TIRORO-943294 format. One record per residue: residue number from 1; residue in one letter; z, x, y of N, C-alpha, C in turn. Coordinates in pm, whole numbers. Atoms other than C-alpha are relative to their C-alpha. Last residue first. Layout:
N
(NUM, "A", (Z, X, Y), (Z, X, Y), (Z, X, Y))
...
% end
This chain:
223
(223, "L", (-135, 46, -23), (-1302, 2200, 6026), (100, 67, -95))
(222, "K", (-40, -12, -139), (-1640, 2369, 6063), (146, -40, 26))
(221, "M", (21, -135, -54), (-1736, 2442, 5702), (63, 17, 139))
(220, "W", (-73, -97, 83), (-1584, 2133, 5538), (-12, 141, 57))
(219, "L", (-142, 10, -31), (-1699, 1911, 5822), (81, 102, -78))
(218, "L", (-22, -46, -138), (-2058, 2030, 5788), (148, 0, 36))
(217, "G", (14, -145, -1), (-2056, 1994, 5409), (26, 59, 138))
(216, "L", (-114, -54, 71), (-1918, 1641, 5436), (-5, 153, -3))
(215, "L", (-118, 5, -86), (-2171, 1556, 5704), (123, 60, -68))
(214, "Y", (16, -98, -109), (-2465, 1674, 5494), (125, 4, 87))
(213, "L", (-14, -132, 62), (-2343, 1488, 5187), (-13, 110, 106))
(212, "W", (-142, -25, 23), (-2294, 1181, 5407), (23, 136, -65))
(211, "L", (-65, -26, -128), (-2650, 1198, 5539), (148, 32, -20))
(210, "L", (37, -136, -41), (-2791, 1231, 5188), (69, 37, 132))
(209, "D", (-59, -97, 94), (-2603, 923, 5072), (-26, 143, 47))
(208, "M", (-143, -3, -34), (-2696, 721, 5382), (74, 98, -90))
(207, "F", (-13, -88, -116), (-3058, 819, 5315), (146, 9, 44))
(206, "H", (3, -137, 51), (-3029, 665, 4970), (14, 101, 114))
(205, "W", (-126, -24, 69), (-2923, 340, 5136), (6, 141, -57))
(204, "Y", (-109, -12, -96), (-3207, 345, 5387), (131, 36, -71))
(203, "K", (16, -126, -76), (-3473, 417, 5128), (118, 21, 94))
(202, "T", (-31, -111, 89), (-3339, 140, 4902), (-12, 134, 72))
(201, "A", (-145, -7, 17), (-3330, -118, 5180), (40, 119, -87))
(200, "V", (-60, -37, -129), (-3691, -46, 5276), (151, 18, -15))
(199, "G", (27, -141, -24), (-3810, -52, 4914), (62, 51, 130))
(198, "L", (-90, -79, 84), (-3639, -383, 4847), (-20, 149, 24))
(197, "T", (-136, 18, -54), (-3818, -542, 5140), (100, 83, -78))
(196, "S", (-6, -75, -126), (-4153, -397, 5028), (139, -9, 62))
(195, "S", (-15, -143, 28), (-4100, -516, 4670), (14, 82, 127))
(194, "Q", (126, -74, 5), (-4048, -873, 4783), (27, 148, -21))
(193, "L", (-8, -142, -31), (-3744, -1089, 4705), (-135, 67, -19))
(192, "T", (102, -31, -100), (-3814, -1462, 4719), (1, 148, 38))
(191, "V", (117, -49, 72), (-3628, -1581, 4408), (-115, 27, 98))
(190, "K", (110, 91, -34), (-3386, -1773, 4631), (-129, 35, -71))
(189, "H", (-40, 136, 38), (-3086, -1609, 4464), (-108, -102, 32))
(188, "V", (-1, 10, 146), (-3260, -1272, 4483), (33, -142, -44))
(187, "K", (138, 17, 43), (-3339, -1319, 4851), (-10, -14, -152))
(186, "G", (45, 133, -37), (-2971, -1376, 4924), (-143, -27, -44))
(185, "I", (-64, 92, 95), (-2882, -1063, 4727), (-40, -145, 31))
(184, "I", (77, -5, 124), (-3139, -873, 4933), (60, -95, -104))
(183, "Y", (126, 71, -25), (-2972, -985, 5257), (-84, -5, -127))
(182, "I", (-33, 143, 2), (-2632, -877, 5122), (-126, -84, 22))
(181, "I", (-24, 35, 141), (-2779, -535, 5044), (32, -149, -12))
(180, "G", (128, 8, 67), (-2920, -515, 5399), (14, -37, -147))
(179, "G", (64, 123, -45), (-2583, -599, 5548), (-136, -19, -65))
(178, "L", (-62, 107, 79), (-2438, -325, 5331), (-55, -136, 42))
(177, "G", (63, 1, 132), (-2688, -87, 5491), (57, -107, -91))
(176, "G", (134, 56, -16), (-2565, -185, 5836), (-75, -6, -131))
(175, "L", (-19, 145, -13), (-2210, -124, 5719), (-134, -70, 23))
(174, "V", (-18, 51, 136), (-2324, 221, 5606), (20, -151, 2))
(173, "H", (133, 10, 60), (-2455, 283, 5958), (7, -48, -145))
(172, "L", (72, 109, -67), (-2116, 199, 6105), (-140, -17, -59))
(171, "V", (-48, 127, 56), (-1948, 419, 5843), (-72, -118, 65))
(170, "H", (60, 18, 132), (-2166, 713, 5948), (43, -132, -62))
(169, "A", (140, 36, -20), (-2071, 672, 6312), (-70, -22, -134))
(168, "G", (6, 138, -48), (-1703, 666, 6214), (-143, -46, 20))
(167, "T", (-24, 89, 114), (-1735, 981, 6002), (-8, -147, 42))
(166, "L", (105, -17, 101), (-1901, 1172, 6285), (19, -96, -117))
(165, "V", (129, 48, -53), (-1680, 1036, 6565), (-108, 8, -107))
(164, "Y", (0, 146, -10), (-1352, 1068, 6372), (-136, -53, 46))
(163, "F", (-16, 58, 132), (-1418, 1425, 6264), (-9, -152, 6))
(162, "F", (129, -5, 69), (-1556, 1522, 6604), (10, -58, -140))
(161, "S", (91, 95, -63), (-1239, 1400, 6775), (-135, -2, -73))
(160, "H", (-36, 133, 49), (-1013, 1584, 6531), (-98, -104, 54))
(159, "S", (41, 7, 140), (-1194, 1910, 6605), (31, -136, -61))
(158, "P", (146, 19, 12), (-1165, 1849, 6979), (-47, -10, -145))
(157, "N", (66, -130, 4), (-784, 1802, 6948), (-151, -24, -12))
(156, "S", (-100, -107, 4), (-529, 1522, 6997), (-63, 139, 0))
(155, "A", (0, -77, -124), (-782, 1265, 7120), (96, 118, -3))
(154, "L", (133, -16, -57), (-881, 1105, 6790), (0, 94, 119))
(153, "Y", (59, 119, -60), (-544, 1158, 6627), (-135, 33, 62))
(152, "L", (133, -43, -41), (-408, 1416, 6384), (-76, -122, 52))
(151, "G", (2, -29, -142), (-36, 1338, 6367), (-132, 50, 53))
(150, "E", (-31, -141, -19), (-14, 1366, 5991), (1, 41, 146))
(149, "S", (-137, -19, 45), (9, 986, 5952), (45, 146, 12))
(148, "N", (-91, 55, -101), (-303, 958, 6165), (146, 24, -39))
(147, "L", (-2, -94, -112), (-487, 1191, 5928), (94, -48, 110))
(146, "Q", (-72, -120, 43), (-390, 978, 5631), (9, 102, 112))
(145, "H", (-142, 33, -3), (-499, 660, 5813), (84, 122, -42))
(144, "W", (-43, 2, -140), (-840, 810, 5884), (151, -26, 10))
(143, "A", (2, -139, -47), (-881, 897, 5515), (46, 7, 146))
(142, "V", (-120, -64, 55), (-772, 544, 5415), (7, 145, 47))
(141, "Y", (-114, 47, -80), (-1036, 402, 5648), (130, 64, -48))
(140, "Q", (8, -73, -127), (-1297, 620, 5477), (115, -43, 92))
(139, "G", (-47, -137, 22), (-1183, 485, 5140), (-5, 84, 127))
(138, "I", (-147, 7, 8), (-1222, 127, 5264), (58, 140, -18))
(137, "V", (-48, 27, -136), (-1580, 203, 5369), (153, -4, 2))
(136, "F", (18, -123, -78), (-1651, 361, 5029), (55, -18, 142))
(135, "L", (-108, -90, 40), (-1502, 60, 4849), (-10, 133, 76))
(134, "L", (-121, 45, -68), (-1734, -166, 5047), (118, 90, -33))
(133, "G", (16, -27, -143), (-2031, 37, 4930), (122, -41, 80))
(132, "L", (-22, -143, -19), (-1904, 33, 4572), (-15, 39, 147))
(131, "A", (-143, -27, 19), (-1871, -346, 4580), (31, 148, 24))
(130, "L", (-72, 54, -116), (-2220, -390, 4726), (149, 33, -9))
(129, "T", (35, -84, -115), (-2373, -162, 4463), (76, -44, 124))
(128, "I", (-75, -124, 18), (-2187, -348, 4188), (-26, 95, 116))
(127, "Y", (-139, 29, -32), (-2318, -676, 4324), (88, 124, -17))
(126, "L", (-11, 17, -146), (-2671, -541, 4325), (145, -23, 41))
(125, "W", (-1, -132, -62), (-2640, -411, 3970), (13, -8, 151))
(124, "L", (-138, -50, -1), (-2543, -761, 3856), (8, 137, 65))
(123, "A", (-61, 28, -131), (-2889, -883, 3958), (142, 55, 10))
(122, "P", (-51, -119, -68), (-3033, -702, 3654), (70, -26, 133))
(121, "A", (69, -129, -10), (-2870, -870, 3471), (-148, -27, 27))
(120, "T", (119, -13, 82), (-2674, -1186, 3544), (-62, 137, 20))
(119, "G", (-31, -43, 136), (-2314, -1181, 3665), (-120, 10, -90))
(118, "Y", (-91, -113, 13), (-2375, -1387, 3977), (24, 32, -147))
(117, "G", (-139, 26, 34), (-2675, -1613, 3971), (83, 125, -16))
(116, "M", (-87, 46, -105), (-3050, -1583, 3963), (143, -14, -50))
(115, "P", (-75, 121, 32), (-3254, -1373, 3726), (94, -36, 114))
(114, "V", (-143, -25, 11), (-3479, -1119, 3900), (70, -130, -36))
(113, "S", (-77, 114, -47), (-3856, -1101, 3866), (147, 29, -25))
(112, "K", (72, 69, -106), (-4122, -838, 3818), (69, -126, 48))
(111, "H", (8, 143, 35), (-3948, -747, 3491), (-79, -80, 102))
(110, "R", (35, 18, 140), (-4000, -370, 3504), (-24, -147, -34))
(109, "K", (138, -40, 20), (-4013, -337, 3880), (-45, -25, -143))
(108, "F", (85, 90, -77), (-3693, -536, 3920), (-148, 32, -22))
(107, "A", (5, 126, 73), (-3521, -346, 3642), (-92, -99, 70))
(106, "R", (79, -22, 121), (-3610, -16, 3805), (-13, -128, -82))
(105, "V", (140, -18, -38), (-3489, -133, 4144), (-88, 16, -124))
(104, "F", (56, 131, -34), (-3163, -265, 3997), (-149, 12, 33))
(103, "M", (9, 75, 124), (-3089, 66, 3829), (-59, -138, 25))
(102, "E", (122, -45, 67), (-3172, 242, 4155), (-18, -70, -134))
(101, "L", (113, 61, -72), (-2909, 33, 4330), (-131, 39, -65))
(100, "T", (7, 142, 39), (-2656, 128, 4061), (-114, -71, 71))
(99, "I", (43, 10, 140), (-2734, 497, 4108), (-14, -145, -42))
(98, "S", (145, -26, 2), (-2715, 474, 4486), (-55, -11, -142))
(97, "S", (67, 120, -51), (-2374, 307, 4455), (-151, 19, 6))
(96, "G", (7, 101, 105), (-2255, 590, 4232), (-71, -125, 45))
(95, "L", (105, -43, 91), (-2341, 843, 4500), (-18, -99, -114))
(94, "L", (127, 24, -68), (-2130, 644, 4744), (-118, 43, -86))
(93, "I", (24, 145, -7), (-1837, 629, 4504), (-136, -29, 63))
(92, "L", (41, 45, 134), (-1859, 999, 4424), (-31, -149, -1))
(91, "T", (135, -52, 24), (-1850, 1080, 4794), (-53, -44, -136))
(90, "N", (94, 91, -68), (-1550, 853, 4845), (-144, 44, -23))
(89, "F", (8, 120, 84), (-1362, 1057, 4585), (-98, -100, 60))
(88, "Y", (80, -41, 116), (-1445, 1370, 4781), (-13, -114, -100))
(87, "L", (141, -9, -40), (-1325, 1207, 5103), (-89, 39, -117))
(86, "I", (69, 123, 37), (-1002, 1108, 4929), (-147, 3, 40))
(85, "T", (57, -10, 135), (-887, 1467, 4949), (-81, -122, -38))
(84, "P", (-68, 86, 97), (-836, 1440, 5324), (-69, 4, -136))
(83, "L", (56, 134, 9), (-999, 1740, 5494), (80, -84, -99))
(82, "D", (54, 36, 131), (-773, 2034, 5555), (-52, -143, 2))
(81, "F", (-91, 77, 85), (-730, 2136, 5917), (-69, -34, -131))
(80, "H", (52, 18, 135), (-880, 2380, 6166), (105, -74, -84))
(79, "H", (-102, 9, 105), (-776, 2326, 6527), (-67, -23, -135))
(78, "W", (56, 71, 115), (-1012, 2448, 6800), (99, 5, -116))
(77, "D", (-102, 91, 52), (-800, 2546, 7099), (-49, -78, -122))
(76, "T", (-104, -84, 60), (-995, 2854, 7206), (110, -85, -64))
(75, "S", (-140, 39, -17), (-1313, 2665, 7282), (94, 100, -67))
(74, "A", (-44, -21, -138), (-1672, 2772, 7349), (149, -27, 20))
(73, "G", (20, -137, -43), (-1780, 2826, 6989), (54, 28, 139))
(72, "Q", (-85, -90, 77), (-1625, 2504, 6868), (-12, 143, 49))
(71, "R", (-140, 20, -42), (-1779, 2301, 7149), (93, 93, -75))
(70, "V", (-19, -58, -132), (-2124, 2448, 7086), (145, -9, 45))
(69, "V", (10, -145, 14), (-2108, 2375, 6713), (25, 69, 134))
(68, "M", (-116, -49, 72), (-1982, 2022, 6770), (0, 152, -10))
(67, "A", (-114, 6, -91), (-2241, 1943, 7037), (126, 56, -66))
(66, "S", (17, -103, -101), (-2518, 2064, 6807), (118, 4, 97))
(65, "T", (-25, -129, 65), (-2387, 1851, 6523), (-11, 114, 100))
(64, "L", (-144, -12, 21), (-2365, 1547, 6748), (36, 133, -65))
(63, "A", (-60, -23, -132), (-2724, 1601, 6863), (151, 17, -11))
(62, "A", (34, -138, -36), (-2841, 1640, 6503), (60, 35, 136))
(61, "F", (-97, -87, 65), (-2650, 1322, 6420), (-31, 147, 24))
(60, "M", (-133, 25, -53), (-2847, 1129, 6681), (103, 93, -62))
(59, "M", (-11, -63, -131), (-3178, 1289, 6591), (139, -18, 60))
(58, "V", (-1, -146, 19), (-3134, 1203, 6223), (17, 69, 135))
(57, "I", (-134, -36, 47), (-3043, 844, 6313), (12, 151, -17))
(56, "T", (-92, 18, -111), (-3361, 807, 6518), (142, 41, -38))
(55, "A", (23, -111, -92), (-3574, 955, 6240), (95, -8, 119))
(54, "I", (-60, -119, 60), (-3417, 710, 5995), (-17, 120, 92))
(53, "G", (-145, 11, -7), (-3500, 419, 6223), (70, 122, -55))
(52, "V", (-34, -19, -141), (-3861, 532, 6267), (152, -6, 18))
(51, "W", (13, -143, -26), (-3887, 570, 5891), (29, 33, 146))
(50, "I", (-114, -68, 60), (-3742, 221, 5843), (-9, 151, 23))
(49, "A", (-122, 16, -80), (-3984, 71, 6095), (116, 78, -59))
(48, "T", (8, -88, -117), (-4291, 209, 5921), (128, -3, 80))
(47, "S", (-2, -136, 54), (-4191, 48, 5593), (-9, 102, 113))
(46, "Q", (-139, -40, 23), (-4098, -274, 5776), (10, 140, -57))
(45, "P", (-71, -36, -123), (-4451, -298, 5918), (142, 48, -24))
(44, "P", (-60, 117, -64), (-4616, -288, 5574), (82, 42, 121))
(43, "P", (-133, 30, 52), (-4820, 27, 5508), (57, -123, 69))
(42, "A", (-106, -32, -95), (-5192, 9, 5594), (136, -34, -60))
(41, "N", (-126, 21, 70), (-5436, 14, 5305), (116, 42, 91))
(40, "E", (-87, -115, 2), (-5744, -24, 5528), (129, -35, -74))
(39, "H", (-127, 8, -71), (-5968, -308, 5433), (78, 130, -14))
(38, "L", (-81, -113, 45), (-6337, -304, 5340), (126, 4, 83))
(37, "S", (-112, -33, -88), (-6515, -639, 5374), (82, 111, -62))
(36, "L", (-110, -52, 78), (-6856, -668, 5209), (109, 44, 96))
(35, "F", (-70, -117, -51), (-7124, -881, 5367), (112, 37, -93))
(34, "R", (-127, -28, 65), (-7393, -1127, 5263), (67, 121, 64))
(33, "R", (1, -113, 91), (-7660, -1233, 5505), (138, 23, -59))
(32, "G", (33, 36, 137), (-7676, -1585, 5647), (-2, 114, -97))
(31, "N", (145, 0, 16), (-7698, -1496, 6016), (-42, -22, -145))
(30, "P", (66, 108, -74), (-7337, -1605, 6076), (-151, -3, -17))
(29, "T", (-6, -25, -143), (-7218, -1377, 5798), (-70, -113, 73))
(28, "L", (123, -38, -66), (-7170, -1522, 5451), (26, 31, 145))
(27, "G", (14, 43, -138), (-6878, -1554, 5214), (-128, 52, 58))
(26, "T", (-101, 100, -29), (-6762, -1519, 4853), (-7, -46, 143))
(25, "P", (-52, 10, -136), (-7069, -1338, 4734), (105, -108, 11))
(24, "G", (34, 126, -64), (-7110, -1262, 4363), (61, -12, 137))
(23, "G", (118, -11, -82), (-7098, -895, 4264), (-38, -127, 71))
(22, "G", (122, 21, 76), (-6867, -929, 3964), (-124, 6, 84))
(21, "G", (29, -116, 84), (-6577, -766, 4149), (-129, -16, -78))
(20, "T", (-85, -11, 117), (-6594, -1036, 4414), (-41, 120, -82))
(19, "L", (78, 7, 123), (-6755, -984, 4750), (95, 15, -116))
(18, "R", (20, -123, 75), (-6527, -1061, 5042), (-98, -25, -113))
(17, "A", (28, 20, 142), (-6480, -1318, 5313), (-25, 133, -65))
(16, "T", (-41, 134, 41), (-6357, -1363, 5670), (-28, -27, -145))
(15, "P", (-8, 6, 148), (-6362, -996, 5759), (51, -133, -47))
(14, "P", (-138, 9, 48), (-6470, -1036, 6123), (3, -15, -150))
(13, "Y", (-57, 133, -14), (-6833, -934, 6180), (143, 1, -50))
(12, "S", (-140, 3, 43), (-7015, -608, 6235), (57, -137, 28))
(11, "A", (-89, 85, -80), (-7391, -561, 6259), (139, 6, -58))
(10, "T", (44, 16, -137), (-7678, -336, 6153), (96, -80, 85))
(9, "L", (-90, -77, -85), (-7566, -190, 5822), (-39, -8, 147))
(8, "R", (82, -96, -72), (-7872, -333, 5643), (82, 82, 98))
(7, "D", (109, -47, 85), (-7677, -514, 5370), (-82, 107, 69))
(6, "E", (108, 95, 26), (-7376, -528, 5596), (-103, 58, -95))
(5, "V", (116, -77, 43), (-7055, -323, 5581), (-108, -97, -39))
(4, "I", (106, 74, 67), (-6781, -490, 5778), (-116, 92, -32))
(3, "V", (125, -67, -37), (-6461, -302, 5858), (-111, -64, -79))
(2, "G", (107, -2, 96), (-6138, -505, 5853), (-123, 71, 54))
(1, "M", (130, 20, -66), (-5827, -424, 6055), (-108, 9, -106))
% end
């Protein structure tokens, strides 16, 4: 929204022009007087949307955490089990993907442009991030398969159920983040990537890292 400051501060008009830095007018009000347009530095819509989305995800996992704690405290059949070792390897992979994404962000800000094509730097960091993200998803599937092979199924015990629900919900959100990485790669090839778009995807992906660290600690303590 624009705010009009007139010479005599007596009227307000739509911000259809501005004064240049040198003082020369670039537009006139309907009555012929010069005006200065002052604009609010509002954040881009996608920046607001990502924080709303993150807040929604936080509330969802907070509800699941609360349900898990209550269920454990009220049950006598809670089964404690060792977490699959691959989960710790998956954690390193996900953390590594955030590092490679940050490498791309820094290169993008430094050069203000991104070379096109697979295998070019800094665009190569995006492909590495995508590969590591997919490897994390595959690693989570391997963890589920290991539990199944030990007879620990989704419905066999409340503790098993919460493990599958929490890790599965996180994987679904990671897949959404991978979709965002693929979208950015498409923008890179078209040379139409904007800083705001990259910032949204980066915030979301780093949040997936923090969320997983929280979940891993929760599962380690409660299971």
